[in-house]
N, C-alpha and C positions, 0 to 999 in steps of 0.2 A: 336109116334112124340118124347113125351119128351125123350128116347131118341138120335134118329135125334137133339135135340135141344141143348140137354146136348153136343153134341157132338161138333158139331157147336160153339157153348161159348162157349166149349173148345180148338174150336182153333179160334175163334176171338180175347179173348184174349193170346194166343198165341202170335198170330198176334199182339199186341200191345203191348206184354212185350218182344216184336224181335227189336218195329218199336222202344219203346224206349231207346232200349239198347244201338241201334246203330245211338242215340240222343242227344248231350252235351247239358249242362243247366248249364249256370249258374252262377242259382243261389244256386247249394250244394252244400257244407260243404263240401264239400268228392272225390274235382278230384283233378288228378296230374295232373301237367305241368312238364316240362324233354325238356332237351336242347339240341338234335342235331348239329353232323354237325362240330364237330371239336378235333375229335375224342383227347380225354384230355386223354383217358385211355396208349393209345400207351406209356405216357413214365415213367407207371407204369410199364411196361413189359409184360401189360398184351395185351389181344385178339384188335387188331382193329372192330371201329365201327364199324357196317352190313349197307344195304345200307338201307335207312328210312321202305321199303316196309316191311326191316326182324324183325321189333318190330310190327306193329299194328295190325297183331293176340291176341295181348296181352289186359288185358279188360282194365289191371293194370296203363294205362297211360287213359286218355281222352285232353289234349294240349299238344301238338309236334311246340317246337320255334327251325325255322331253325338259324344256328348261320354258318357265320352273311355274312351279307349285310356291312359291315368294313367302306370304300370309296365309300365319297355320290356323287365322282364329281373325277374321273380320262382321261382316253385319249377319248377322241369326248366327254366330257361330259356328259360318261353314268358312273354308280357307278359299284362299284369291288365286288362280291363274293368271300368267299372262306369257301370248304367243306370238306378241309381236303385231309384222302387220296380216298373221294367218287365222286367234283368234286375238280378239280387244278388246272389249265396248266402249277400251274409252275412246278409245279411234273410230271406230263403227258400230256407229247405234244399230245397225240391223241387228248384230251381234246377241241372242237370246243369253239374258240373264235369268238364273234363279226365284219366284217368287221371296221379296225380304231378304237376301241375300247380295254378297256379290260375288259370284260360280257363276262358272259362264256354260255355258251349254254349247261345246263344242264337235255339234252333229259328224261337222262331214272327217273332222283329226277321227272320230272312232270311226266311222270304215273305210279309212287312210293305220289305222291300226289293226285293224284284220287281218287288212292285202302285205300289210308289210310281214306280222308274225305269218300266214303265209306264203308269205317267203324267201321265212328262216331266220326275218330277224327277232332277236332281241326286243324287246319297246322297254325303258324304264327311263318313271317317274323320277325329272330331276325335283327336289329338296330346300329350295336353299335361294343360292343366289347370289350376290353381293349386298344385294337392296333385302334381306330378307327384314320378314318380320317372324322370330320367332318365338309365340309369344303361345301356346295353346298346352298343356301338358298330353304327359305320352298315352293314360289310359285312354283319353278324349279322341284323339286325334290320332293314335294308330288302327280304331274302329271305326272314325270317319273313312280314312285312307283305306282298307279293307274292305267298306262297304260303297265307298262312291265309286274308286279306278277295279276292285277286283272282284272276286265271290263276296260277298256281302250284297244286302241290300240297301239302298235309296230312294225316292221317288227324284232327286238331284244327283243327278247322275250325267258325265259334262260327256260323257265321253258313251251314252247309250252302253249297248249291253256287250258293248266293247271289254274286252280284262287285258291290262298289265302285264309285266312279268315282276313286276315286282319295283326297287324302288329307289333312288341315288341317294344320299345324302353330302348337300354339297352347302357345309356349314363354314362363313366365313369370317363367323364376327359369334361373342357369347352367348349360346341359347337360355330364353329360358325355361326349353321344357329341357331333360332328363331325356338325355339323345340315346344310352344304354341304354335303359326303361322300354325308348320306343322300339328300337332296334329288336330286342327283347322280348317288345311284342307281336312283333312282327314276326321275328320266327314262328311264333304261337304256333299264328296264324295260318303260317302258308303249312306246320305240320298237321295242321289240320285237313288237307287236301294234294291229290293227285295229281295235280300241273305243278309244273317246275317252279317259282317264282325263289327273285334274286336281289342281295340288296347290298348297295354297295356303295362307296365313302369316293367323296373326291380330295383331300391331301392336298396341301402342300405342299411342296418338296421338302422344305427343314425339318428335319430327323428330328424328334418327334411332332408330329403339325400340333401346332395351341391349343386346335380348337375343335380335330376328331383320333387324335394320339388315343383318349380314357378309350374311345368307341371302341376303337382299331386293339386296342390288349383286353376289355373286354364282352365289348360282343363277339357274334358270330357275322362276321364280314367274309362276301363272297369274290369282292373284286374292288384295288383301291386304282381309283385313274389321279395315276399324281401328276399334280402340278405342278413341269417344271420348268415355270415360266411366272414374269411378273414379285419374283423372291429373292433377285441382283445374285449371291452368290455363288447358287447353287443349278441356273436354269442350267437350257440344251446349252446355250452359247459357253458358256463356259464347259461344257465338252470338250472330253480333249484334253486339258491343263493335267497336271504332274497330281497337285497336293491341292489341302487347309492353305490354305482359310477359301478360295475360289478355287470349287470343282464340284463337274456335275452332278452330286453323290446318289445314285439309284446306290453303291453298294454299300451304303450306310439302311438302303432300306431289304437291302439282301441280308446285310449282317442279322436284323432286325427276328427277322424272315428264317434264316437259318439257328438262330438263338433261343425260336417258340416264345416269340413279342407278342406277337397276335393271339388274342382267341382261338384264331380258328389258325391251322399252321400251315392248309393249303388255300390256302388265301392266293390267288392270283398276281400281281401287281404290273400296271403298264404304264410307260411311257407320255406324258402329257405334253404336246406343246399346243404354242398359238400353227393355226394354219395358216395366216394371214399378219403382215407388216401390222393395221391397223387392230390387232384383237385383244391385245393386253399393250403391255411397254415395248418396244421396239426396239430396245435391248435386248428384251431374253426369244426375238423369232429368230428360228430359222429355216434353211431355203426347204423344200420337199426334199432335193438333193441329200445335204446334208442332213438332215432329220434321216431318213432309206440308212441312209454310210451307220450313222450312232444308233438306232433300231438294228440294226443283223451285227452288228456288236453286240451288242449287251443280250442280245436274243441268245448269240454262241456263251459268253459268259457266264448268263448268269438263267439257265438252261433250269433251275428246279423252280423257279422265285418265279420267271418272265411271264406275259402273258399276248403281251401286245401295246397295239399303241394304242392315245388317244388323245384326240383332236379339241378344238374348240374354234370355232361351231362349224358348222358342215356349212353358212353360206360363206362363207374363208373360200374352205374345203373348195370346192367344185369351182372357184372364181380362178386356182389357180393353174397356173401352168411350168411343170404339168399336173395332173391333177393331185392335191395333197395325201385325201383318202388311196386314191388307186397309187399313189405313188409309193405310200408300204405299205401297202396291201401288196404288194406285187414285190418286194426289199423282203415282208418277213414271209414268204409261199418261200422263197427261194431252203429258207429252215428251218420250217413246218414239223412239227410235231406233238402229235397229241396221246393222253395216254397219263400213269405214270400219276393217278391222284391221291393214291393212298385211300386211306376207308375215313375219310372226313368231310368228306363233300357227298360223300351216302346216308342222306333218312330216310323219316320219310313220307318227306319231300317225294318217296317215287320214286328217281335215277340221281345223274345229279344237282345234289343239293345246292338243288336250285331248286377348277381345275379352274388367277386366274389374270388368268383373259382381263381383259376387260368388261367384266359382265354385269349387266345392266338388267331393268324390263324401261323392253321399246316402249 
């Protein structure tokens, strides 16, 4: 009996470990988020980005950000998506568009989203980008996002029955839409569901961010993917310099975290990096090994606020040697800790409540 008991105990333990590997934990300090969709490495004569599914068997990436929904309101009052070589009707006439709109029907992406979610990935739709047209109103747009991409109902669903895990706000210019009201509206929708949903933001590294600073202060945001590049004095390339005026400034964000400057006191802060020299301002780039060292040190120094790494973008990360995402994940796992979320992550969402680079539409 002891033999069988040990055998079944081993099986049960293995199942738990497998299940754990397939579930995202926002409380961990070792998560890796990567933007996918803009095929930015093509500008560096590197291989084009692959379909979403191709990256989801790799445990290095925990969060995938689909970039971008970049026009909030266009023909027929509907938004516009762009996913470069994967789903872009302006460059591939075979990509279907819903009648009377410029909203693409990306069925293959819907299948891939469900595949990636089954692999334990959180899949978020990133709204904005450097060329965004932020031209809707909060009430209309929040309802559309819920209906088109989440649990609402619409005849025009770009990803069919696939349901994304939330939205990311990458607003890099002044918005015509009340972004705080939009975030509050989405959080209200989230509370009606038993699913875990997230809302994230991608501020620039100068603190407070000019376009997203008030959002972080006044709306519940689960994670901030801070762009420590293309900003000059606070970029990753300044990491290790001793003081102002030029120093990578994660310490400012951590100080704001400890001073309760964010509406969500348990928001997780991520260190964003360019995953290739051509992914943004070359002067902001640091190599995979430099970034891994930086992550390990920040993870150890700021254990409360630190959530992990973000990078722009998938095409550059997987063209790098060593792989930029894998290298970062391995560095973070050495000091990985989870838990200690306090209480604010928990709501009636169910369980845990639950950047630029040269961003453009390709």
